[in-house]
C-alpha positions as CSV (number, residue, x, y, z in Angstrom):
1,M,-1.3,30.6,-25.5
2,G,1.7,30.4,-23.1
3,W,2.9,34.0,-23.6
4,S,-0.6,35.4,-23.2
5,L,-1.2,33.5,-20.0
6,G,2.1,34.8,-18.6
7,L,1.2,38.4,-19.6
8,F,-2.2,38.0,-17.9
9,R,-0.6,36.8,-14.7
10,A,1.9,39.6,-14.7
11,L,-0.9,42.2,-15.2
12,W,-3.0,40.6,-12.5
13,R,-0.1,40.7,-10.0
14,A,0.5,44.3,-10.7
15,L,-3.1,45.2,-10.1
16,S,-3.7,43.0,-7.1
17,K,-0.6,44.1,-5.1
18,E,0.6,40.5,-5.2
19,V,4.4,40.4,-4.5
20,K,6.4,37.2,-5.1
21,E,9.4,36.6,-2.9
22,H,11.9,34.1,-4.3
23,V,12.5,31.6,-1.5
24,G,14.8,29.1,-3.2
25,T,15.7,26.9,-6.1
26,D,16.2,23.1,-6.0
27,H,18.9,21.0,-7.7
28,L,16.4,20.2,-10.5
29,G,16.0,23.9,-11.4
30,N,12.5,24.4,-9.9
31,K,12.0,27.9,-8.4
32,Y,9.9,28.4,-5.2
33,Y,8.1,31.6,-4.3
34,F,6.2,32.9,-1.3
35,I,3.4,35.5,-1.6
36,P,2.5,37.0,1.8
37,E,-1.0,37.7,2.9
38,Y,-2.3,40.9,1.4
39,K,-5.5,43.0,0.8
40,N,-6.6,43.3,-2.8
41,W,-8.2,46.4,-4.4
42,R,-11.7,45.4,-3.1
43,G,-10.4,45.2,0.5
44,Q,-10.5,41.4,0.7
45,T,-7.8,39.6,2.6
46,I,-6.0,37.1,0.4
47,R,-4.1,34.4,2.4
48,E,-0.5,33.6,1.8
49,K,0.5,31.4,-1.2
50,R,3.4,29.1,-1.9
51,I,4.1,28.6,-5.5
52,V,6.5,26.5,-7.6
53,E,7.6,27.3,-11.1
54,A,8.7,24.1,-12.6
55,A,11.9,23.9,-14.6
56,N,9.9,22.0,-17.2
57,K,7.2,24.4,-18.1
58,K,4.8,22.0,-19.8
59,E,2.2,20.6,-17.4
60,T,1.9,17.4,-19.4
61,D,5.6,16.6,-18.8
62,Y,5.2,16.6,-15.0
63,E,6.1,13.3,-13.3
64,V,6.3,12.2,-9.7
65,G,9.7,13.1,-8.3
66,D,10.1,16.3,-10.3
67,I,9.7,18.2,-7.0
68,P,11.9,17.1,-4.0
69,T,9.9,15.8,-1.0
70,E,11.1,18.6,1.3
71,W,10.0,21.3,-1.1
72,E,6.6,19.5,-1.6
73,A,6.1,19.5,2.1
74,W,6.8,23.3,2.2
75,I,4.3,23.9,-0.7
76,R,1.6,21.8,1.1
77,R,2.2,23.7,4.3
78,T,3.2,20.6,6.3
79,R,6.5,22.4,7.2
80,K,6.9,26.1,8.1
81,V,10.4,26.9,6.8
82,P,11.7,26.1,3.3
83,P,14.4,23.4,3.2
84,T,18.0,24.1,2.6
85,M,20.1,22.6,-0.1
86,E,22.2,20.7,2.5
87,E,19.1,19.2,4.0
88,I,17.8,18.0,0.6
89,L,21.2,16.5,-0.3
90,K,21.5,14.8,3.1
91,N,18.0,13.3,2.8
92,E,18.7,12.2,-0.8
93,K,21.9,10.4,0.3
94,Y,20.0,8.8,3.2
95,R,17.2,7.5,0.8
96,E,19.9,6.1,-1.6
97,E,21.5,4.3,1.4
98,M,18.2,2.8,2.5
99,K,17.5,1.7,-1.1
100,I,20.8,-0.1,-1.2
101,K,20.4,-1.7,2.2
102,S,16.9,-2.9,1.4
103,Q,18.1,-4.4,-1.9
104,D,20.9,-6.2,0.0
105,F,18.5,-7.4,2.7
106,Y,16.1,-8.7,0.0
107,E,18.9,-10.6,-1.8
108,K,20.2,-12.2,1.5
109,E,16.6,-13.1,2.5
110,K,16.0,-14.7,-0.9
111,L,19.1,-16.8,-0.6
112,L,18.4,-17.8,3.0
113,S,14.8,-18.7,2.3
114,K,15.8,-21.0,-0.5
115,E,18.2,-22.9,1.8
116,T,16.0,-23.0,4.9
117,I,12.8,-24.0,3.0
118,K,14.4,-27.3,2.0
119,E,15.8,-27.9,5.5
120,H,12.7,-27.1,7.6
121,L,9.9,-28.5,5.5
122,P,9.0,-32.1,6.1
123,P,8.7,-34.3,3.0
124,P,5.3,-34.4,1.4
125,V,3.0,-37.0,2.8
126,Q,0.9,-39.1,0.5
127,T,-2.6,-39.5,1.8
128,H,-5.2,-41.9,0.5
129,I,-8.4,-40.9,2.3
130,K,-11.6,-41.5,0.5
131,G,-14.6,-39.2,0.6
132,H,-15.0,-35.5,1.2
133,A,-14.1,-33.6,4.3
134,S,-17.7,-32.6,4.9
135,A,-18.9,-36.2,4.9
136,P,-19.9,-37.6,8.3
137,Y,-17.7,-40.7,7.6
138,F,-14.6,-38.8,6.4
139,G,-11.5,-40.9,7.1
140,K,-13.5,-43.9,8.0
141,E,-14.8,-46.7,5.8
142,E,-17.6,-45.6,3.6
143,P,-21.0,-47.2,4.2
144,S,-21.8,-49.8,1.6
145,E,-25.2,-51.0,0.3
146,A,-24.2,-54.7,0.7
147,P,-25.0,-56.2,4.2
148,T,-22.0,-56.9,6.3
149,S,-23.5,-59.5,8.6
150,T,-23.0,-63.2,7.7
151,G,-26.3,-64.1,9.3
152,K,-24.9,-66.9,11.4
153,T,-25.2,-65.0,14.7
154,F,-28.8,-63.7,14.0
155,Q,-31.5,-64.9,16.4
156,P,-35.1,-63.8,15.8
157,G,-36.7,-61.9,18.6
158,S,-33.5,-61.2,20.4
159,W,-33.4,-57.5,19.8
160,M,-35.1,-55.3,22.4
161,P,-35.6,-51.5,22.4
162,Q,-33.0,-49.4,24.4
163,D,-35.5,-48.3,27.1
164,G,-36.5,-51.8,27.9
165,K,-40.0,-51.6,26.6
166,S,-41.3,-54.0,24.1
167,Q,-43.0,-52.8,20.9
168,N,-46.3,-54.7,21.6
169,Q,-47.3,-52.6,24.6
């Protein structure tokens, strides 16, 4: 199936006036092509295309990172000019440096956090509060069913309503 698809594509390019211009090759072996805007045999204007021919021809073997970021930006038209090999190598070196720096920072932060956690955190406090936080008497003594008055201070008829009125009226 692979050779027939290639033959069909070559035949199509020959009939459609599609001309591939080789733009560059990356360090992974992928080849990049530019097809300028052209008119086909029916007079339709076909817009420009940017194509990559992967070094690994099988589509199932493609993985993220098989195309450098700079070339992917060119393919997706987020950059106008194709990248140079020097630019790709410079950016690759920068990414490796950032990866090393972030690993160093992570390791230092891990060591510092272990030391400072013990220094800055107060010792755990033991609390013995009965009840639930949503209870109206949380943190106070819970009401009990047993009476708390001894009955020695009680005098019949001594209680009066708050507004000063008696109940008999």
